[in-house]
N, C-alpha and C positions, 0 to 999 in steps of 0.2 A: 285199362286191363283188357287183353284180348279175350274174345269169347269164341267158343267152339260149339259145334252142334253136339247134341247128346248122342251117345253111342247106344247100341242095342242093349247092353248090360246095365246102363244107367237107370236109376229109378226115376219115375215121373212125378211121384208125390212122396214127400217125407214129412211126417207129422201133419201139421196144418198148412204146409207150404207146397206150392206147385213149382216144379222144377222146369226151367226154360233153357238154360245153356250151361256149358262147362266153362269155368273160369280158369281152372288150372288143376294140377296134381302135384303132390309132393311125396315125401317119404312116409307120411302118416296116412294120407288119404286123398280124397278128391274134393275140390271146392266147386260148388254149383251156384248159379244165379237163380234165385227163386223169388216168389212173391206170396204175400198172404191174401186173405179175402178182400182187404181194403186196398190192395194194389201196392203196398209198401214192399220195396225190393230189398232183398237180403242176400248176403253171401253165406252159403250154408256148407259147412265142412263136415264130411262123413269119413269115418275110419274105414280103411280098406278091409274087405272081408277076411283076408288071410291074417290080419292083425287084430281082428275083433276079439279073438280068443286069448290073445296074449295079455296077461294081467299087467305086465310092465307098461305096455302101450296104453292100456286103459287108464292106468294111473297117470301117465304122462298127459293124456288127453284131459283127464279130470283137472290136472293142475292148470292147463291152459284156460279152462272154463272158470276155475276159481280166480285166476289172475284177472281175467276179463271182468269179472263181477266186482272185484275190489278197486279197480283203477277208475278214478274220476277225472274228467277233463276231456278236452277235444283232441287229444293226441292219438287216441285209439278209436277203433270202430266200436260203437255201443253194442253190448250184448242184448239180443232180442229174445232168444229162447234156446233151450238145450234139453237133451235127453241122454243121460249117461248110462241108463239101464237098458237101452234098446239093444237089439241084436248087433246093430252097427251104430255105436254111439255117434251123436252128431250135436252140433250147436250152430246157431244162426246169429250173425252180427249184421249191423247196418251196412248196406252196400256202399262202398266208397268208389265213385267213378274216378278214373284217371289211371295213367300208366305207372308202373313201378319206376323207381329211380334208375334201376339197372336198364330197363327198356328205354327210358328217356335218353340216357347217355349213349346207349348202343345205337339208337336211331338218329338222334340229332347231334351227337358229339358232346364234347365237354361243355360244362356250364360256366358262365362268367363268374368272376369272383363275388360280385354283389349277390347273385342268385344263390351261389353255394353258401355264402354267409347267412343269407336270409333263411334258407332251408335248415341250416345247422342251428340257428337260433331257435326256430320253432321246435325242432326235434329235442333240443336241450331242455326247453320248457316242458315238453311232453315227458321226458325222462324224469324230471323233477316229480311229476305226479305219479309216475310208475314207481319210483323209489320210495316216495312217501307212503305208498300202499304196501311197502315191504317186499317188493318184487324186483328181481333182476332179470332182464330179458334174456341175456346170454347168447343171443343169435341175431344181433342187430347187423344188418347188411343191406346193400342196395336193393335186393329183390324183396325185402321185407318192409320197404318204405313206399307207400303209395302217394303220388302227387295229385291230390284232389284240388278242385277249384277253391276250396276253403282252407287249403294248407296241407302240409305233409301229414300222413297218418302212419303210425307204427302198427304192423300186423304180425300174426304168427307168434304167439306166446307158447308154442308147443313145448319148448324146453325151458321155459321160464321156471325159476326156482326162488325160494325165499332167500333173502340176504344172508350170507354166511354159509350157505350149503356148499357141498363139494360139487365138482363138475364132472365126476367120473360115474358113468353108469355101469361100466365094466372095468376091470382092473387094466390100467394102461390105455384106456380108450377115452379120448376127449370128445365131448359133445359140442357141436357147432360147425362153423364153416371155416376151413383153413384160409388164412389170409386176413380174416377179420376176428379171429380169436385173440384174447388177451393172453399174455405169458402165464398168468396164474391159472387159466383154464387148461393150458397145455400141461402144466406141472401137476394139476389135480388138487390145488389148494383151494381154500374158501374163496367164493366170489363175493364182490361188493359192488356198490354203485360205480366205482372206478372201472370195473370190468366193462360196463356199457359205454363209458367215456372213451376207452381204448377203441372199441368197435365203431363208435361214432366218428372218431378221428380217421380211422381207416376208410370209412364210408364216404366222408367228405373229400378225402384225398382221391378216391375213385371218381367222384363227381367232377373234380377239377382236372383229372388227368386221363380218365377212362381206363385206369389200370389200378391194380392193388398195390399198395406201397411196399409189398414184399414179393412182387413179381408173380411168376407162374411156376408150376411144377407139381410134382406128386404131393400127397398129403404129408408124408414124412419130411420132405424138403421144405415145404411151406411152414410146418410147425417148428422146424429147427430155426428157420430165419426169424420167425416171430420171437423166439426166446433169445437168440444169440446175436442177431444182426440188427443194424440200425435200418429204419425205414428209408426207402428211396422216395424223396419228394420233389424230384426234378419235374418241372412243369407246373408245380403248384404256385399260384400267384404269391408274390412277396408279401402281400397283406395278410395271407392266411398261413403261410409256411411255419412261422414261429409257433403259432397257437396249435396247429395240428401236430407239430413235433412234440409239444408238451403233452398233448393227449396220448401220444404213442410212446410215452416213457415206459421203460420196463418195470420200474417200481410204481405200484399203484398210488403210493403216497405222494409222488411227484406230479401226478396228473391234476389238472384243475377240476373243481367240482362242477356239477351240471349247472348250478346257478351262476358261477363265475364264467363258465363257458358261454352261457346264454347272453350275459351282459356284454362280453367281449365281442361275440359274433354280431350282436345288434349294432355295436359301434362300427365294426368293419363294414357291415352291410350299408349303413347310412353313409359312411364316408365314400365307399366305392360307388354308390348310386349317384352321388353328386358329380362324379367324374374327376379328372385331374384338374388341379388348381393352376391357373395361368400365373406363373411366377416371372414373366418377362418384365424387365424394367420399363418405366415410362419412356415414351419417345421424346427426345430433347426438342426444345423449341426451334432450334435451327434446322432440325430435321423436318419439322412440320413446315417451316417456311420453304425448304427445298422442295417438298412434295407439292406445295401450293403453286410456286412460281417456276419451278424447274431449275432455279439457280440458287446456290448456297448464299446465306446471308453474309454481308461484309462485316457486320458488327454484331456477332452473336451475343456478346455480353450486354449490349444495349437493347436487345430485342424486347425483353420484358418491360424495361423502363419506358421505351417508346410506345409499347402497346398500351400501357396504362395512360400515358399522355394523350394518345389518340382517342381513347374512350372518353376522357374528360373534355377534350376540345372539339370532338367531332360534331356536336349538334349545331354550333354556329361558326365553325372555322371556315374562312373563305378558301376557295380553291387557289392553289399556288400557280403562278405563271410557270409554265414549263421552262422558260428561259432562265428562271432563277435557280434551277437545279444544277448542281455541279456535275460535270462530266469528267470522265477519266482522261480526256484529251488535253486538258490544261486550259481552255477558255481564257477570258479576260480577267482583270482584277475584280475582287469582291467589292460591292457597293459600300460606301462609307455611311454610317448612321448620321442623321442630321444633327447640326450643332444646337446646343442649348440656347433658347431664346429666339430662335428664328427658324425659318424653313430653308431647305436646301434650294439654291438657285438653279433652275434648270438651265442647261447649256449643252453645247455639243461636247462630246467626249473626244478622246484622241482618235485621229483618223477620220473625223467628220461623222462618226456614228452617233446616233442619238443616245442621250444618257439613260442608264437603266432606271434612274429614279424619276424620269419624266413621266407624268401622268399617274404617279402612285401616291397614295395618301402619305402625309408627312407627320402624322400624330406621334405621340410619345412611343418610344420603343416598348414593345410588349403589350400595348393596348390593342385588343381585338377589334376589328372593324367588319362591317358588312360588305357585300359585293359592290355597293354604291359608294363606299368610302366613308360612310357615317358610322358613328358608334352605335352599337345595338341599344335599343330602348331598355331602360331599367324597369322591370315589372313593378317593383316596389314603389318607385317614384311615380310611375304612371297611376297606380292605385291611389296614392296620396293626392295627386292633382284632381282625380275624379271626385274624391270625397270632398275636397275643398270647393270644387265647382258646385256640387249639389248643396252644400251648406250655405254658400253665398247666395245661390238662387233662391233657396228657401227663405233666407232672411229678407231679401229684397221683396219677395212675394208677400210676406207678412207685413212689411212696411207699407206697401201699396194698399193692402186691404185695410190697414188701420187708418191711413190717410183718407180713404173714401168714406169711412164711417164718420169722420169728423166733418 
């Protein structure tokens, strides 16, 4: 919240609080930054001198103090002190550092869907506490929401009223801010908790688009659109648009409750915070082989089977002679397996070239061999031989010892 220097006409002390800066001014009065003797900072609201004699405004101010006293929870600024009988009535609440939602969007631009949903979920929970106290805010809008480090806070209950009260202070005059008023406020019928739900929907739409869902224009034009036209939600993220449209329903009974709204916004905030889910299909095995070797696989259907075979045989499989690999040029005939009961006789092949089987082991087909041509040692058989050796050695040693004693 922006702070301004005190003007000449501003008081320096109010009650037991020392005044330091101006925080803002509104239709009812001026808000100051003050502190008590312990250094606790407060936001101190004082009625304007020209309105202090107006009983209607005194009553309105007293309602704001009464609402602040009844509401429990972290959604609003805690009431610290008040004096409704002073020449200029005032009350002090806990100071909430941070910009308003209006200033945040105006300076930094629209908020992402996850942040809008998170702010909306916190405000919905706050409105649950407000409504449980029997209070309807009736003027929820971006400038009445402060974004503190501990979460958003709802301020300015100056036109708050009990649930079910009328919204007209004068005949044909609606109280509130055009563009964020609910249709029932414009018509002058009783307000309910659904009235604040409508305003919250319009506020969140502003956070997502930097504009009111009913556009701009004079008060009469804006109020007509609220009652008779559908809201414009172009630019609202798809994850939020259906829920905000439900909040902006003309019929209060068709709007979600604050509790339902809080739960749905929490779900949206959690989902949007995770980011988009990668739904791409898995890369095929032949594509992986292409990326590794730079050439497509000739046998894509056998890739998985060959891969499993390689994993099983890799520990003790001998390296193959490159001459044994078939080439696409057509080479010589494939070597014949040795006949049963004997070894293949080495001899010259056609054309005087040495035989491909010359110098290669001629064991049974399928038996794995080491690089020296011998079968690999069987670990189990080796262990058995070691055990037998030690047992025989032990028996012989015992026999020799027994013979010496005799």
